SEDOPA-202018 format. One record per residue (C-alpha): residue in one letter; x, y, z. Coordinates in steps of 0.25 Angstrom, whole numbers, plus 2048, in hexadecimal, padded with zeros to 3 digits. Example, Ala and Ser with C-alpha at 12.3 -4.5 7.8 and 13.67 -1.06 7.14 Angstrom:
2
A8317EE81F S8377FC81D 
END
This chain:
270
X976A54F11 X979A61F08 X988A63F06 X98DA70F0B X994A7BF03 X9A1A77F0A X9A0A69F05 X99DA6CEF7 X9A8A77EF7 X9B2A6DEFC X9AEA63EF1 X9B0A6EEE7 X9BEA71EEC X9C3A63EE9 X9BDA64EDA X9AFA5EEDB X9A5A66ED2 X997A6AED7 X990A5DED2 X99BA54ED8 X99AA5BEE5 X98BA5AEE5 X98BA4BEE1 X996A47EEB X98FA4EEF7 X981A48EF2 X988A3AEF3 X98EA3DF00 X980A3FF05 X979A34EFE X983A29EFF X980A21EF3 X978A26EE7 X975A25ED8 X979A2FECE X96AA34ECD X969A34EDC X975A3CEDF X972A46ED3 X965A49EDA X96BA4BEE8 X976A53EE3 X96EA5BED9 X977A58ECE X972A56EC0 X970A47EBD X977A48EB0 X984A4DEB7 X983A44EC3 X989A38EBC X996A40EB8 X997A46EC5 X996A39ECC X9A0A33EC3 X9AAA3EEC6 X9A8A3CED5 X9ABA2EED3 X9B8A31ECC X9BCA3BED6 X9BAA31EE1 X9AEA37EE9 X9A4A2DEE6 X9A3A1EEE1 X998A17EDA X991A0AEDC X98FA01ED0 X980A00ED2 X974A03EC9 X972A0EEC9 X980A12ECD X981A18EDB X98CA22EE0 X992A23EEE X99AA2EEF4 X9A7A2BEFB X9AAA30F09 X9AFA3EF07 X9BDA3CF0C X9BEA2FF04 X9B9A37EF7 X9C4A42EFA X9CFA38EFC X9CBA31EEE X9CAA3EEE7 X9D8A42EED X9DEA35EE8 X9D8A37EDA X9DDA45ED9 X9EBA41EDD X9EBA35ED3 X9E6A3EEC8 X9F0A49ECC X9FCA3FECC X9F8A3AEBE X9F7A48EB8 XA05A4BEBE XA0AA3FEB8 XA05A42EAA XA0AA50EAB XA18A4BEAF XA18A42EA3 XA13A4DE9A XA1EA56E9E XA28A4BE9A XA22A47E8D XA25A4CE7F XA17A53E7F XA1CA5EE88 XA26A62E7E XA1BA63E73 XA12A6BE7D XA1DA75E80 XA20A77E71 XA11A7AE6F XA11A84E7A XA1EA8BE75 XA18A8CE67 XA0BA91E6D XA13A9CE74 XA19AA1E68 XA0BAA4E62 XA06AACE6F XA06ABBE6F XA0DAC2E7A XA00AC8E7F X9FAABAE81 XA05AB6E8B XA00ABEE96 X9F5ABDEA0 X9F1ABFEAF X9F1AB4EB9 X9E8AB4EC5 X9EAAACED2 X9F7AA8ED9 X9F7A99ED5 X9F5A9DEC6 XA00AA8EC8 XA0AA9EECF XA08A94EC3 XA0BA9EEB9 XA17AA3EC1 XA1DA95EC2 XA1AA93EB3 XA22A9FEAF XA2DA9CEB9 XA2FA8FEB3 XA31A96EA5 XA3CA9FEAA XA4AA9EEA3 XA51AABEA8 XA4BAB3EB3 XA3FAB5EBC XA3DAC2EC2 XA33AC4ECE XA2DAD0ED5 XA23ACDEE0 XA1DAD1EED XA21ACBEFB XA15AC2EFA XA18ABEEEC XA26ABBEF0 XA22AB1EFA XA18AABEF1 XA23AAAEE6 XA2BAA2EF0 XA20A99EF5 XA1BA96EE7 XA26A97EDD XA34A96EE5 XA36A88EE1 XA34A8AED2 XA3CA97ED2 XA47A90ED9 XA48A85ECE XA47A90EC4 XA52A98ECA XA5BA8CECA XA59A8AEBB XA60A98EB9 XA54AA1EB8 XA57AAFEBF XA4DAB2ECA XA4BAC0ED0 XA40AC3EDA XA3DAD1EE0 XA33AD1EEC XA31AD7EFA XA35ACBF03 XA3AAC8F11 XA49AC6F11 XA4DAB9F17 XA3FAB3F14 XA3FAA5F0F XA3AAA9F01 XA45AB4F00 XA50AABF04 XA4BAA0EFA XA49AA9EEF XA57AB0EF1 XA5DAA2EEE XA57AA1EE0 XA54AAFEDC XA59ABEEDC XA51AC5EE7 XA4DAD4EE9 XA46AD8EF5 XA3DAE4EF1 XA36AEDEFB XA28AEAEF5 XA20AE4EEA XA11AE5EE7 XA13ADEED9 XA18AD1ED4 XA20AD0EC7 XA26AC3EC0 XA2EAC2EB4 XA34AB5EAE XA3FAB6EA3 XA3BAC1E99 XA2EABBE96 XA24ABAEA2 XA1FAC4EAB XA15AC3EB7 XA0FACFEBE XA05ACFEC9 X9F9AD7EC7 X9F4AD6ED6 X9FAAD9EE4 X9FDACCEEB X9FAAD2EF8 X9ECAD7EF4 X9E6ACBEEC X9E3ABDEF0 X9ECAB3EE8 X9E1AAEEE0 X9DFABDEDA X9EEABFED8 X9F0AC3ECA X9FDAC4EC1 X9FFAC8EB2 XA08ABFEAA XA0FAC1E9D XA18ABAE94 XA1EAC7E8E XA2DACBE8C XA29AD9E8A XA22ADBE97 XA2DAD3E9E XA38ADCE99 XA31AE9E98 XA29AE9EA4 XA2BADEEAE XA3AADDEAE XA3CAECEB0 XA32AECEBB XA39AE0EC2 XA47AE7EC1 XA42AF3EC7 XA3CAEBED3 XA48AE2ED3 XA52AEEED4 XA4AAF4EE0 XA4CAE7EE9 XA57AE4EF2 XA60AD8EEF XA5EACBEF7 XA6AAC2EF7 XA6AAB3EF8 XA6CAAEF06 XA79AA7F08 
END
């Protein structure tokens, strides 16, 4: 039986490469086979089949029989997926544990020193770039938010305001409690959950409309959207980022002030 494209695509979506997918499906159809047999059935180079079979054993999709020659057998698909899930969760837990240990170890201080020393050698022009895709942008925003010591100023669209609430409210609330001044200007619905929640942790200004998005952190970082979030898919959303006190003080902050002053004050609910 020849595997459908849907089957091969589904296996690809969980991390199996082309040879792994072809060999696993071949073993499902064959039942038990030697490396030479499965290589021929799956049309995979024999020189590669041994590595692929070993990888599938490690991932929990197949088992081998200690015979001469060694034979391989595929597990039932649901059993294979359960084993892979357990292996992934185990590896993830181990990695998380190592990360936590590293964060608490003396090594992290050495790494931070290397990073700070390295920054001193970087030219301002190198501390800029464009970021594409909502997930990438969100990670950069969170990283910059965490670096805030004095202030975070945000101008965003109505859609951006809601996304800011859904994806970053928790970290902004934590930062606000640490003493960082938060100011957000956006068009939003008064009385909405997002508006009421942000009013508790930040100064809010309701502006009539906004087609652009601008973010500054302290006197250093600026993020400016290069795309309209109403017209592009989130995978195509693009922003410009710079670590530039010059751009922040001479361009971003005056622009933010102009927009901020045009908005109506939103008072914190009693």
